[in-house]
C-alpha positions in Angstrom: -22.4 -35.6 9.7 -25.9 -35.9 8.7 -28.2 -32.8 9.4 -31.8 -33.0 10.5 -34.0 -31.7 7.7 -36.7 -29.4 8.6 -40.2 -30.6 8.0 -40.9 -28.4 5.0 -37.9 -29.8 3.4 -38.8 -33.3 3.8 -42.1 -33.0 2.5 -40.6 -30.9 -0.4 -38.0 -33.5 -1.4 -39.3 -36.8 -0.3 -41.9 -38.9 -2.1 -42.8 -40.4 1.3 -41.2 -41.1 4.7 -39.2 -44.3 4.2 -37.7 -46.5 7.0 -34.0 -46.1 7.5 -32.2 -48.6 5.5 -28.8 -49.4 4.2 -28.4 -47.8 0.9 -25.7 -48.5 -2.0 -25.4 -44.7 -2.7 -26.0 -41.4 -0.7 -25.4 -38.1 -2.1 -24.6 -34.9 -0.6 -26.9 -32.2 -1.8 -27.3 -28.3 -1.8 -30.5 -26.7 -3.0 -31.4 -23.3 -4.3 -35.1 -22.6 -4.5 -36.5 -19.5 -6.5 -40.0 -18.3 -7.7 -39.0 -17.6 -11.3 -37.3 -19.6 -14.0 -35.2 -16.4 -15.2 -33.9 -16.1 -11.8 -32.8 -19.6 -11.6 -31.2 -19.4 -15.0 -29.2 -16.3 -13.9 -28.0 -18.0 -10.8 -27.1 -21.0 -12.7 -24.9 -18.9 -15.1 -23.2 -17.0 -12.1 -22.3 -20.5 -10.5 -20.8 -21.8 -13.9 -18.7 -18.6 -14.0 -17.2 -19.3 -10.6 -19.8 -17.7 -8.0 -20.3 -19.8 -4.8 -23.3 -22.0 -4.8 -23.7 -21.7 -1.1 -23.2 -17.9 -1.1 -26.0 -17.7 -3.7 -28.2 -20.0 -1.7 -27.8 -17.8 1.3 -28.6 -14.7 -0.5 -31.4 -15.9 -2.9 -32.9 -19.1 -1.9 -36.5 -19.1 -0.5 -35.9 -22.5 1.1 -35.5 -23.2 4.7 -32.1 -24.6 3.8 -30.8 -21.1 2.8 -29.3 -20.1 6.1 -26.9 -23.1 5.7 -26.0 -22.7 2.3 -28.7 -24.9 0.8 -27.1 -27.9 2.5 -29.6 -30.7 2.6 -27.1 -33.7 4.0 -26.5 -37.1 2.6 -29.6 -38.5 0.9 -30.5 -41.8 -0.8 -31.5 -40.6 -4.3 -34.4 -43.4 -4.5 -35.9 -41.4 -1.5 -36.0 -38.1 -3.5 -39.1 -37.2 -5.6 -39.0 -37.9 -9.3 -38.2 -34.4 -10.5 -35.1 -34.3 -8.4 -34.1 -38.0 -9.4 -34.4 -36.9 -13.1 -32.4 -33.7 -12.4 -29.7 -35.8 -10.9 -29.4 -38.3 -13.6 -25.9 -38.3 -15.2 -25.0 -35.6 -12.9 -21.5 -36.0 -11.5 -19.9 -34.8 -8.1 -19.6 -31.2 -8.0 -21.8 -30.6 -11.0 -25.0 -28.4 -11.1 -28.4 -29.6 -12.2 -30.3 -27.8 -15.0 -33.3 -25.6 -13.6 -36.1 -27.9 -12.4 -39.8 -27.0 -12.1 -41.2 -28.2 -8.9 -44.7 -27.2 -7.8 -44.7 -23.9 -9.3 -41.0 -22.9 -8.2 -37.6 -23.5 -9.6 -34.9 -25.3 -8.1 -30.9 -25.9 -8.7 -29.4 -28.9 -7.2 -25.7 -29.1 -6.5 -24.3 -32.7 -6.2 -21.5 -32.4 -3.7 -18.3 -34.4 -4.0 -17.2 -36.9 -1.0 -14.6 -34.4 -0.1 -17.2 -31.6 0.0 -19.4 -33.7 2.3 -16.7 -34.8 4.4 -15.4 -31.2 4.7 -19.0 -30.0 5.8 -19.1 -32.8 8.4 -15.6 -32.3 9.8 -15.9 -28.3 9.9 -19.3 -28.6 11.5 -17.9 -30.7 14.1 -15.0 -28.4 14.8 -17.4 -25.5 15.0 -19.6 -27.5 17.6 -16.7 -28.3 19.7 -15.3 -24.9 19.5 -18.6 -23.2 20.6 -18.4 -25.7 23.8 -14.9 -24.6 24.7 -13.5 -28.1 23.6 -10.6 -26.6 21.8 -8.4 -29.7 21.5 -11.3 -31.6 19.9 -12.1 -28.7 17.7 -8.7 -28.6 16.4 -8.5 -32.2 15.6 -11.9 -31.6 13.4 -10.6 -28.7 11.9 -7.3 -30.4 10.9 -9.6 -33.1 9.2 -11.5 -30.6 7.5 -8.3 -28.9 6.2 -7.2 -32.2 4.7 -10.6 -32.6 3.0 -10.5 -29.0 1.6 -7.2 -29.4 0.3 -8.4 -32.1 -2.1 -11.1 -29.8 -3.6 -10.2 -28.0 -6.8 -10.1 -24.9 -7.1 -9.1 -24.2 -3.4 -11.9 -21.9 -2.1 -13.5 -20.5 1.2 -13.6 -23.9 2.8 -9.8 -24.3 3.2 -9.9 -20.6 4.6 -12.6 -21.4 7.2 -11.0 -24.5 8.2 -7.5 -23.1 8.6 -9.1 -20.0 10.6 -10.8 -22.4 13.0 -7.7 -24.4 13.4 -5.6 -21.3 14.1 -8.2 -19.8 16.7 -8.4 -23.5 18.4 -4.6 -23.8 18.6 -4.3 -20.1 20.0 -6.8 -20.9 22.8 -5.0 -23.9 23.6 -2.0 -21.5 24.1 -0.2 -23.6 21.4 1.2 -20.4 19.8 4.1 -22.1 18.0 1.4 -23.9 15.9 -1.1 -21.1 15.8 1.2 -18.6 14.2 2.1 -20.6 11.0 -1.6 -21.8 10.7 -2.8 -18.0 10.9 -0.1 -17.3 8.4 -1.3 -20.0 5.9 -4.9 -18.8 6.6 -3.9 -15.2 5.7 -2.1 -16.5 2.6 -5.4 -18.2 1.4 -7.7 -15.6 2.4 -6.0 -12.6 0.9 -4.5 -14.1 -2.4 -1.4 -15.9 -2.1 1.7 -17.2 -0.2 3.2 -13.7 -0.3 0.4 -12.0 1.5 1.5 -12.5 5.0 4.8 -10.9 4.3 3.2 -7.8 2.7 1.0 -7.7 5.6 4.1 -7.5 8.0 5.8 -4.7 6.0 2.5 -2.8 5.7 2.2 -3.0 9.5 5.7 -1.9 9.8 5.1 1.0 7.7 2.0 2.1 9.5 3.9 1.7 12.8 6.6 4.5 11.8 4.0 6.9 10.0 4.8 9.7 12.2 8.6 9.2 11.9 9.6 10.3 8.3 13.3 9.4 8.4 15.6 7.1 6.6 14.2 4.0 8.4 10.7 5.0 7.1 12.1 5.4 3.5 13.6 1.8 4.0 10.5 0.4 5.3 8.5 1.9 2.5 10.9 0.6 0.0 10.6 -3.1 1.4 6.9 -2.8 1.6 6.7 -1.9 -2.3 9.2 -4.2 -3.0 7.3 -7.0 -1.2 3.9 -5.9 -3.3 5.7 -6.1 -6.6 7.0 -9.5 -5.9 3.8 -11.2 -4.3 0.5 -12.1 -6.3 -2.4 -10.5 -4.1 -6.2 -10.5 -4.4 -8.0 -7.6 -5.4 -9.6 -7.5 -2.0 -6.3 -7.2 -0.2 -5.1 -4.0 -2.4 -8.5 -2.4 -1.6 -8.2 -3.2 2.2 -4.5 -2.3 2.7 -4.9 1.0 0.8 -7.9 1.9 3.0 -6.0 1.1 6.1 -3.0 3.2 4.7 -5.3 6.0 3.9 -6.6 6.2 7.5 -3.1 6.2 8.8 -2.4 9.3 6.9 -0.5 7.4 4.5 -2.4 9.0 1.6 0.3 9.1 -1.3 1.2 5.4 -0.5 -2.4 4.4 -0.5 -2.9 5.9 -3.9 0.2 4.5 -5.3 -0.9 1.1 -4.0 -4.1 1.4 -6.0 -2.7 2.7 -9.1 -0.4 -0.4 -9.1 -3.8 -2.5 -8.5 -5.5 -1.0 -11.4 -2.5 -1.8 -13.6 -2.7 -5.5 -12.5 -6.4 -5.8 -12.8 -7.4 -3.6 -15.8 -10.7 -5.1 -16.3 -11.8 -4.7 -12.5 -14.5 -2.3 -12.0 -14.2 -2.8 -7.9 -10.4 -1.9 -8.1 -10.8 1.4 -10.4 -14.0 2.4 -8.1 -12.0 2.2 -5.0 -9.0 4.1 -6.7 -11.6 6.8 -7.6 -13.1 6.8 -4.0 -9.6 7.4 -2.7 -9.1 10.4 -4.9 -12.4 11.8 -4.1 -11.6 11.4 -0.2 -8.1 12.8 -0.6 -9.5 16.0 -2.4 -8.2 15.1 -5.7 -11.5 16.0 -7.5 -10.3 16.0 -11.0 -8.4 12.7 -10.7 -11.5 11.2 -9.1 -13.9 12.4 -12.0 -11.5 11.1 -14.8 -11.3 7.6 -12.9 -15.1 7.5 -12.5 -15.5 8.5 -16.1 -13.1 5.8 -17.1 -15.4 3.3 -15.0 -18.4 4.3 -16.7 -17.1 3.2 -20.0 -15.8 -0.3 -18.8 -17.5 -3.5 -20.1 -19.5 -5.5 -17.5 -17.7 -8.7 -16.1 -18.6 -11.9 -17.6 -21.7 -13.6 -15.9 -22.8 -10.5 -13.8 -26.4 -10.4 -12.9 -28.0 -7.6 -15.2 -29.7 -6.0 -12.0 -26.4 -5.7 -10.2 -24.8 -4.3 -13.5 -27.2 -1.6 -13.8 -26.8 -0.7 -10.0 -23.2 -0.7 -10.3 -23.3 1.7 -13.3 -26.0 4.0 -11.6 -23.6 4.3 -8.7 -20.9 5.6 -11.0 -23.1 8.1 -12.6 -24.3 9.2 -9.3 -20.7 9.8 -8.1 -20.1 11.8 -11.5 -23.1 14.0 -10.9 -21.8 14.6 -7.4 -18.5 15.6 -8.3 -19.9 17.9 -11.3 -22.3 19.4 -8.8 -19.3 20.2 -6.4 -17.5 22.0 -9.4 -20.7 24.0 -10.3 -21.0 22.2 -13.5 -24.8 21.9 -13.2 -25.8 20.8 -16.7 -23.1 18.0 -16.5 -24.4 17.1 -13.0 -28.0 16.9 -14.2 -27.3 14.6 -17.0 -25.2 12.2 -14.9 -27.9 12.0 -12.4 -30.6 11.5 -14.9 -28.4 8.8 -16.5 -28.2 7.2 -13.1 -31.9 7.4 -12.8 -32.5 5.6 -16.0 -30.4 2.7 -14.9 -32.1 2.7 -11.3 -35.1 4.9 -11.2 -35.5 4.0 -7.4 -32.2 5.3 -6.4 -32.9 7.7 -3.4 -29.2 9.0 -3.7 -29.4 10.0 -7.4 -32.8 11.5 -7.1 -31.5 13.7 -3.9 -28.7 14.6 -5.8 -30.7 15.8 -8.6 -32.9 17.8 -6.3 -29.9 19.3 -4.7 -28.4 20.7 -8.3 -32.2 22.0 -8.8 -31.8 23.8 -5.6 -28.6 25.3 -6.4 -29.8 26.5 -9.5 -32.8 28.1 -7.9 -35.2 25.7 -9.1 -36.8 25.0 -5.7 -40.2 23.7 -7.0 -38.3 21.0 -9.1 -36.0 20.3 -6.0 -39.0 19.6 -3.9 -40.5 17.5 -6.5 -37.5 15.2 -6.5 -37.5 15.1 -2.7 -41.1 14.4 -2.6 -40.5 11.2 -5.0 -38.0 10.0 -2.3 -40.5 10.6 0.5 -43.3 8.9 -1.1 -41.1 5.8 -1.2 -39.3 6.2 2.0 -41.1 8.5 4.4 -38.5 8.1 7.2 -35.6 9.0 4.8 -33.6 11.3 7.0 -31.6 13.1 4.0 -35.0 13.4 2.1 -36.8 15.0 5.1 -33.9 17.4 5.7 -33.7 18.4 2.2 -37.4 19.0 2.1 -37.0 21.5 5.2 -34.1 23.3 3.6 -36.0 23.8 0.3 -39.2 25.1 2.0 -36.9 27.5 4.1 -35.4 28.9 1.0 -38.9 29.3 -0.5 -40.1 31.2 2.5 -42.8 28.3 3.4 -41.7 28.5 7.2 -44.3 26.1 8.7 -43.7 23.3 6.1 -39.9 23.8 6.8 -40.5 23.7 10.5 -42.6 20.6 10.3 -40.0 18.7 7.9 -37.3 19.7 10.3 -39.3 18.4 13.3 -39.6 15.0 11.6 -35.9 14.7 10.9 -35.2 15.4 14.5 -37.8 12.7 15.5 -35.7 10.3 13.6 -32.2 11.5 14.5 -32.3 13.9 17.3 -28.5 14.8 16.9 -28.9 16.2 13.4 -27.4 19.8 13.7 -28.2 21.3 10.6 -32.1 20.2 11.3 -31.9 22.0 14.4 -30.5 25.2 12.7 -33.3 25.0 9.9 -36.0 24.4 12.5 -34.8 27.4 14.6 -34.7 29.7 11.7 -38.0 28.6 10.3 -39.5 29.1 13.8 -38.1 32.6 14.2 -39.5 33.5 10.8 -42.9 32.5 12.0 -42.5 34.9 15.2 -42.1 31.8 17.4 -39.1 33.4 18.8 -38.8 31.6 22.2 -39.0 28.2 20.6 -36.6 29.3 17.7 -34.1 30.5 20.5 -34.4 27.2 22.2 -33.8 25.2 19.1 -31.0 27.7 18.2 -29.4 27.0 21.5 -29.4 23.3 21.2 -27.7 23.8 17.7 -25.1 25.8 19.0 -24.3 23.3 21.9 -24.1 20.3 19.3 -22.1 22.4 16.7 -19.7 23.3 19.8 -19.5 19.5 20.6 -18.7 18.7 17.0 -16.2 21.4 16.6 -14.4 20.4 20.0 -14.0 16.8 18.5 -12.5 18.0 15.3 -10.2 20.2 17.3 -9.2 17.2 19.6 -8.6 15.0 16.6 -6.2 17.7 15.2 -4.4 18.6 18.1 -3.5 15.0 18.6 -2.1 14.8 15.3 -0.4 17.9 15.4 1.2 17.1 19.0 2.3 13.7 17.7 4.1 15.2 15.0 5.7 17.8 17.0 7.0 14.9 19.5 8.0 12.9 16.8 10.0 15.8 15.3 12.1 15.9 18.5 13.2 12.2 17.8 14.3 13.0 14.4 16.3 15.8 15.6 18.3 13.4 17.8 16.6 14.5 21.3 14.8 11.3 22.3 14.2 12.3 25.9 12.4 15.6 24.7 10.4 13.3 22.4 9.4 10.8 25.3 8.5 13.8 27.3 6.1 15.2 24.8 4.6 12.1 24.1 3.8 11.7 27.8 2.4 15.0 27.8 0.0 14.3 25.2 -1.0 11.0 26.8 -1.7 13.0 30.1 -4.0 15.5 28.0 -5.7 12.7 26.0 -5.3 9.7 28.1 -7.8 7.6 26.0 -6.2 8.2 22.6 -4.2 5.1 21.4 -1.8 7.2 18.9 0.4 8.8 21.5 1.0 5.5 23.3 1.7 3.7 19.9 4.2 6.5 19.2 5.8 6.7 22.3 6.5 2.9 22.3 7.8 3.1 18.7 10.2 6.1 19.6 11.4 4.1 22.7 12.0 1.1 20.4 13.8 3.2 17.9 15.9 4.6 20.5 16.7 0.9 21.7 14.7 1.2 24.8 13.1 -2.2 24.6 11.9 -2.7 28.1 10.3 0.6 28.1 8.5 0.0 24.8 7.0 -3.2 26.1 6.1 -1.3 29.2 4.1 1.4 27.1 2.4 -1.3 24.7 1.4 -3.6 27.6 0.0 -0.4 29.3 -2.2 0.0 26.2 -3.5 -3.4 26.8 -4.3 -2.9 30.5 -6.2 0.2 29.5 -8.2 -1.8 27.1 -6.8 -0.6 23.8 -7.0 -4.0 22.5 -8.7 -3.5 19.2 -5.3 -2.2 17.2 -3.2 -4.8 15.4 -0.2 -2.5 15.8 -0.1 -3.0 19.8 0.3 -6.7 19.4 2.7 -6.6 16.2 4.9 -4.1 18.2 4.8 -6.4 21.3 5.6 -9.5 19.3 8.7 -7.6 17.8 10.2 -6.2 21.1 9.8 -9.7 22.9 11.4 -11.3 20.0 14.4 -8.8 20.4 14.6 -9.2 23.9 14.7 -12.9 23.5 11.2 -14.1 24.8 10.2 -16.3 22.2 7.0 -17.6 23.9 5.6 -14.1 24.6 6.7 -12.9 21.1 4.7 -15.9 19.4 1.7 -15.3 21.7 1.4 -11.7 20.7 2.1 -12.6 17.3 -0.9 -14.8 17.1 -3.1 -12.2 18.1 -1.6 -9.6 15.9 -2.3 -11.9 12.9 -5.9 -12.3 14.1 -6.5 -8.7 14.7 -4.9 -7.6 11.1 -7.3 -10.0 9.5 -10.3 -8.3 11.4 -8.8 -4.7 10.5 -8.8 -5.6 6.8 -12.1 -7.1 6.6 -13.5 -4.0 8.5 -11.6 -1.8 5.8 -13.3 -3.6 3.2 -16.8 -3.4 4.8 -16.6 0.4 5.6 -16.7 3.4 3.1 -13.8 6.0 2.7 -16.4 8.8 2.5 
């Protein structure tokens, strides 16, 4: 499929408009355009080291083609301006041109192979048909795209993307027997190897019984760990799975998984950083500090952009400074924050952290200076404005404190501590009525936050109590307790999941299905465990069609959950 080029591209690329004619050769091209030769050279180095031309085009190119990954279409070389023709001379399919200067800008051309061009056309046709609800046509195009992607070496995101489109088209055609293996193949490509789907199944099984620490749990954990040791997986999958396990309160299991990942990928900064974050979030401060310090000594990856390298190092030193500050080790904290600022002088987090240490040491003026530097660059920075309010309050500068707190609340009206600082400053200024109103609002917001914390804790405690009844051999008592939790917290998914799991463990399959289906009827559809459990129960009941239907949605949702875990922070 040939794309219609924007007018800016046509004027930039073509010597002159030519009439359409048969050409002996057309080449598929992608383009990156940047403003400096140094940036173009850096991007070329990254591409040669394995980075995606398309991804870099989207992130860096200033050309109109950036949104489509720099894709220009199939073009006759004779229609290109001389600079491009010279850049393409002797350039084989799949290769990247030298940096080429054109009208004061600098470009890289990627000559696509025939399979790349055919993949682009087939995949785009599949997407267009899918968007119009023509799922059978979409599936046909995605199958063709898969065939083209399979001929590309090395296999990359293109096979992944087309397999996902094919699986979705099959699912929406209700061809579940076809969709399930396609989804599984997609997960294998997306997450690092043929063993990934089995590992994910065993991870899901472990999360499903997280509240039931019995022999079945021990066996499920053993099988999960066995699958992990056996299967090659991507770094990203280790990080995503560990985050999912951590949020399911399987904290030792999450940490053990990442320790294993660090052993497998000893040169990976990302893997070690994620382990450090797990330790920090789990309250293991000393282990987190040790891991961050190890990370600060690691060599940068080959081909990394120097600016990205400095940013990564700066974040590590900022974390080290934060931990030292929490341990009341102020000299070490100041040194770490200053190192971070040497690497990235514009880092708001590092400068605010340095200011916090000064404030803890009683050096309020120095703290205000650091906060002021952030505010000069980012006047709407909530954290900087709040710290400004808090520091002024400590210094007895109550009008300045009240004004800074008011600015915070203009940006973020729900900022609880800003309400408290504002109230305190107003009272000290003898504006007692205003101060009392601000304090009352603070108390209201604090009570709401405490209520939500209490709710979360109560749900966990009640779930554990009900699960204990099942482990004691009292299933009916367990069922009744789970139902009472549901009555008290009808919008909480966990008691439904645990009730269904308890019913399943007790062999009451139909009751388990009813419980899980109730979750779907209530709109609790964003949890992959619901569909995983339904697929399992229907399979055990002999309803293969229903099992495959729910398995397809489970596979779709666990992929989404893993990506969300990668994109979100453990903090």
